Wavefront OBJ file of the C-alpha trace (Angstrom):
o trace
v -8.326 -55.607 19.953
v -5.123 -57.113 21.451
v -3.450 -55.923 24.627
v -0.964 -53.665 22.809
v -3.721 -51.875 20.890
v -5.789 -51.484 24.063
v -2.867 -49.910 25.896
v -2.157 -47.605 22.939
v -5.819 -46.573 22.697
v -6.112 -45.850 26.434
v -2.795 -43.963 26.394
v -4.068 -41.849 23.523
v -7.238 -41.009 25.400
v -5.247 -39.901 28.450
v -2.978 -37.774 26.260
v -5.971 -36.061 24.636
v -7.687 -35.618 27.993
v -4.514 -34.170 29.489
v -4.153 -31.715 26.625
v -7.733 -30.566 27.057
v -7.198 -30.076 30.780
v -4.028 -28.061 30.118
v -5.804 -25.790 27.628
v -8.755 -25.292 29.968
v -6.540 -24.542 32.967
v -4.426 -22.101 30.934
v -7.500 -20.202 29.777
v -9.043 -20.149 33.245
v -5.772 -19.015 34.840
v -5.451 -16.306 32.199
v -8.941 -15.012 32.946
v -8.436 -15.424 36.694
v -5.282 -13.334 36.556
v -7.116 -10.609 34.655
v -9.995 -10.799 37.123
v -7.662 -10.242 40.068
v -6.193 -7.220 38.314
v -9.577 -5.559 37.952
v -10.471 -4.508 41.504
v -12.803 -1.523 41.726
v -11.236 1.550 43.294
v -12.924 4.696 41.990
v -16.159 5.684 43.810
v -19.370 5.005 41.893
v -20.768 8.381 42.913
v -17.952 10.421 41.352
v -17.516 11.651 37.795
v -14.250 11.958 35.917
v -13.375 15.661 35.411
v -13.312 15.484 31.614
v -14.926 18.858 30.932
v -12.188 19.849 28.495
v -12.522 16.602 26.547
v -14.728 16.087 23.529
v -16.916 13.074 24.250
v -17.243 10.422 21.581
v -20.941 11.064 21.144
v -20.211 14.758 20.515
v -17.630 14.243 17.798
v -18.722 15.295 14.339
v -18.245 13.099 11.344
v -15.688 14.257 8.806
v -16.376 14.923 5.135
v -14.098 12.289 3.656
v -12.711 12.581 0.175
v -13.466 9.176 -1.317
v -11.234 7.947 -4.114
v -12.604 4.854 -5.801
v -15.051 2.668 -3.939
v -15.931 3.497 -0.317
v -15.357 0.902 2.390
v -17.793 -2.004 2.610
v -16.323 -3.279 5.894
v -14.183 -1.796 8.675
v -11.555 -3.689 10.668
v -11.851 -2.865 14.372
v -8.589 -3.670 16.166
v -8.402 -4.475 19.875
v -5.344 -3.952 22.065
v -4.863 -4.407 25.791
v -1.392 -3.853 27.222
v 1.496 -2.212 25.345
v 4.853 -2.975 26.991
v 8.349 -2.087 25.841
v 10.285 -5.243 24.985
v 13.064 -4.451 27.452
v 10.436 -4.195 30.226
v 8.970 -7.646 29.652
v 9.539 -9.672 32.833
v 8.350 -12.860 34.489
v 5.270 -10.987 35.719
v 4.074 -10.832 32.108
v 4.083 -14.617 31.762
v 1.414 -17.169 32.612
v 2.686 -20.712 33.098
v 5.797 -19.936 31.095
v 3.920 -18.334 28.187
v 3.753 -14.576 27.523
v 0.345 -13.228 28.509
v -1.520 -13.049 25.171
v -2.890 -9.619 26.106
v 0.622 -8.101 26.021
v 1.840 -6.549 22.745
v 5.362 -5.150 22.710
v 5.802 -1.449 22.049
v 8.136 -2.326 19.187
v 5.515 -4.461 17.464
v 2.823 -1.852 18.096
v 5.060 0.840 16.585
v 5.640 -1.306 13.518
v 1.888 -1.745 13.109
v 1.103 1.965 13.510
v 3.917 2.862 11.099
v 2.284 0.606 8.531
v -1.072 2.352 8.917
v 0.549 5.772 8.596
v 2.771 4.912 5.647
v -0.117 3.325 3.773
v -2.521 6.224 4.327
v -5.051 4.497 6.554
v -7.706 6.636 8.237
v -8.448 5.995 11.907
v -12.161 6.692 12.214
v -13.972 7.529 15.451
v -16.998 5.812 16.980
v -19.500 8.333 15.641
v -18.199 7.765 12.119
v -18.333 3.994 12.575
v -21.928 4.198 13.779
v -23.042 6.314 10.808
v -21.221 3.938 8.461
v -22.935 0.920 10.005
v -26.421 2.433 9.648
v -25.720 3.463 6.052
v -25.511 7.224 6.568
v -21.806 7.820 5.910
v -19.332 6.682 3.263
v -15.808 6.224 4.579
v -12.507 5.572 2.777
v -11.660 1.998 1.857
v -8.552 2.191 4.049
v -10.411 2.893 7.284
v -9.739 1.279 10.652
v -11.015 1.749 14.213
v -8.415 1.396 16.978
v -9.690 0.220 20.359
v -7.965 -0.492 23.674
v -9.622 -2.457 26.466
v -9.443 -1.956 30.239
v -7.691 1.430 30.541
v -4.129 0.327 31.293
v -1.582 2.968 32.273
v 0.876 1.693 29.669
v -1.599 2.787 26.979
v -0.807 6.418 27.771
v 2.902 5.851 28.432
v 3.729 3.683 25.411
v 0.875 4.025 22.879
v -0.447 7.565 23.312
v 2.656 9.509 22.131
v 2.816 7.622 18.825
v -0.935 7.886 18.225
v -0.754 11.639 18.891
v 2.273 12.031 16.609
v 0.367 10.409 13.739
v -2.869 12.267 14.542
v -4.630 8.943 15.059
v -7.891 8.589 16.975
v -8.656 5.664 19.259
v -11.221 4.376 21.737
v -10.370 3.201 25.244
v -12.985 0.974 26.860
v -12.304 1.727 30.518
v -13.028 -0.321 33.621
v -14.006 2.851 35.421
v -13.726 1.460 38.936
v -10.033 0.761 38.322
v -9.193 4.393 37.553
v -6.998 5.909 40.289
v -7.361 9.318 41.899
v -3.627 9.946 41.952
v -0.945 9.522 39.295
v 1.241 6.578 40.274
v 4.877 6.100 39.170
v 4.982 3.907 36.086
v 6.188 0.386 36.864
v 5.672 -1.721 33.719
v 6.075 -5.057 35.484
v 2.918 -4.306 37.454
v -0.663 -3.953 36.260
v -1.618 -0.274 36.471
v -4.558 1.758 35.254
v -5.237 5.300 34.116
v -5.401 8.032 36.721
v -7.962 10.838 36.459
v -5.266 13.263 35.371
v -4.022 10.895 32.673
v -7.530 10.429 31.311
v -7.787 14.182 30.807
v -4.317 14.450 29.303
v -4.911 11.749 26.687
v -8.447 12.670 25.594
v -7.145 14.407 22.474
v -6.480 10.881 21.183
v -8.647 8.577 23.273
v -12.428 8.539 23.423
v -13.492 6.853 26.689
v -16.339 4.360 26.758
v -17.581 1.744 29.219
v -16.071 -1.668 29.874
v -18.129 -1.898 33.114
v -17.448 -0.315 36.491
v -16.192 -3.378 38.332
v -17.698 -6.343 36.475
v -14.677 -7.270 34.364
v -14.520 -10.392 36.473
v -15.247 -14.085 36.229
v -16.548 -16.552 38.777
v -17.047 -20.289 38.974
v -20.555 -21.534 38.381
v -19.536 -25.209 38.533
v -16.173 -26.863 39.043
v -13.589 -25.685 36.477
v -16.125 -23.553 34.599
v -15.961 -19.797 34.949
v -18.172 -17.185 33.330
v -18.225 -13.413 33.158
v -20.105 -11.473 35.816
v -22.332 -10.176 33.015
v -23.646 -13.724 32.666
v -23.529 -14.886 36.286
v -24.996 -11.895 38.131
v -28.631 -10.772 38.092
v -29.851 -8.320 35.473
v -30.370 -5.723 38.195
v -26.792 -6.107 39.434
v -25.387 -5.895 35.900
v -27.431 -2.801 35.142
v -26.325 -1.106 38.367
v -22.667 -1.771 37.589
v -22.837 -0.448 34.025
v -24.881 2.568 35.173
v -22.050 3.371 37.587
v -19.541 3.324 34.742
v -21.723 5.652 32.666
v -21.939 8.040 35.626
v -18.138 7.968 36.031
v -17.863 8.812 32.317
v -20.168 11.839 32.651
v -23.060 10.100 30.931
v -21.047 8.887 27.938
v -22.733 5.806 26.468
v -22.073 5.659 22.752
v -20.504 2.175 22.803
v -19.935 -0.704 25.223
v -17.405 -3.548 25.149
v -18.421 -6.884 26.687
v -15.713 -8.159 29.089
v -14.152 -11.314 27.618
v -16.609 -10.927 24.738
v -19.214 -12.785 26.814
v -22.836 -11.720 26.791
v -26.391 -13.048 26.638
v -29.656 -11.769 25.137
v -30.426 -10.206 28.510
v -27.091 -8.336 28.391
v -27.986 -6.846 25.022
v -31.338 -5.739 26.421
v -29.616 -4.019 29.358
v -27.104 -2.262 27.097
v -29.933 -1.047 24.861
v -31.987 0.140 27.832
v -29.011 2.144 29.106
v -28.879 4.025 25.808
v -25.812 2.538 24.136
v -25.911 2.625 20.335
v -23.354 -0.143 19.806
v -21.625 -2.973 21.660
v -18.502 -4.925 20.793
v -17.631 -8.596 21.092
v -14.290 -10.340 20.518
v -15.211 -12.168 17.320
v -12.326 -11.979 14.831
v -13.665 -10.423 11.634
v -14.310 -7.015 10.083
v -17.455 -5.044 10.967
v -20.052 -4.305 8.308
v -23.515 -2.733 7.974
v -24.904 -6.285 7.975
v -23.812 -6.799 11.584
v -26.069 -6.519 14.604
v -25.188 -3.200 16.254
v -24.885 -4.888 19.656
v -22.726 -7.768 18.431
v -19.969 -5.988 16.535
v -16.787 -7.976 15.842
v -13.213 -6.930 16.534
v -9.826 -8.355 15.591
v -7.790 -9.147 18.704
v -4.187 -8.023 18.387
v -2.316 -10.346 20.732
v 1.235 -11.276 21.682
v 1.189 -13.998 19.056
v -0.281 -11.892 16.233
v 2.278 -11.790 13.431
v 2.861 -8.679 11.361
v 1.579 -10.514 8.274
v -1.630 -11.329 10.136
v -1.984 -7.686 11.191
v -1.642 -6.571 7.570
v -4.220 -9.153 6.549
v -6.639 -7.857 9.207
v -6.456 -4.196 8.172
v -7.107 -5.087 4.544
v -10.274 -7.071 5.336
l 1 2 3 4 5 6 7 8 9 10 11 12 13 14 15 16 17 18 19 20 21 22 23 24 25 26 27 28 29 30 31 32 33 34 35 36 37 38 39 40 41 42 43 44 45 46 47 48 49 50 51 52 53 54 55 56 57 58 59 60 61 62 63 64 65 66 67 68 69 70 71 72 73 74 75 76 77 78 79 80 81 82 83 84 85 86 87 88 89 90 91 92 93 94 95 96 97 98 99 100 101 102 103 104 105 106 107 108 109 110 111 112 113 114 115 116 117 118 119 120 121 122 123 124 125 126 127 128 129 130 131 132 133 134 135 136 137 138 139 140 141 142 143 144 145 146 147 148 149 150 151 152 153 154 155 156 157 158 159 160 161 162 163 164 165 166 167 168 169 170 171 172 173 174 175 176 177 178 179 180 181 182 183 184 185 186 187 188 189 190 191 192 193 194 195 196 197 198 199 200 201 202 203 204 205 206 207 208 209 210 211 212 213 214 215 216 217 218 219 220 221 222 223 224 225 226 227 228 229 230 231 232 233 234 235 236 237 238 239 240 241 242 243 244 245 246 247 248 249 250 251 252 253 254 255 256 257 258 259 260 261 262 263 264 265 266 267 268 269 270 271 272 273 274 275 276 277 278 279 280 281 282 283 284 285 286 287 288 289 290 291 292 293 294 295 296 297 298 299 300 301 302 303 304 305 306 307 308 309 310 311 312 313 314 315
């Protein structure tokens, strides 16, 4: 190998190494930003006053009229923040790139319009569970809508359209982030549901656990961060999730793993706490062949094209 080839080879290695570092730093910064947003506020000893809301575990399955073959799989869609395009600001960017968790209201509206115009059925968690265990046939055009974290913009921007179309959805709430008072909506900031807003939106949203205050990551070695569900002791993890169940008045039909990270011990804890299902972030449709505590979901992100969305809901 002559000098020119050596220099080229070494330069290539540095370029590849630099790219890997950039990707790693971007991902870590993305998670770190989300971690900072998720500071526990709501007391663990309190319960949300949701007495007038029908809990997900109490919802009855519908008698669907099946035309043709019933569904063999169900796409489960995951959203985080919904922000009007005109409200997108520098606070929504990470290192010059739009936070992947942000979907514009305009794009979300386009997606929901497609579901409505093409006669899709938004099923609830109870119906999904019965489908997965083989006790309920559901229409081929079925979809489960889920939102993670409990952001305030979900009720401001998403809720009215979902209600208009009579759609059902699940909101996996970081219960410690729920506020006691309704705060003025400022879309450039990260805000969460208030107690009052939870009650107002429960005709659309079913609330389930996304932990109390463990939607966080921490470094275990230099430049490597993992979810609290994997870094904290089993006892600590169980205590945190128990707190979220208490906040939700005992509701424990389904759980969503923060960042999609979990371990065999996490599954054991979720089972012990009485959950019937748990969701990951693996991009594919859910089917009766799936493990009930490792259910996949399609992530709808800032970069998800409309064509990709259509492809997902027809899986």
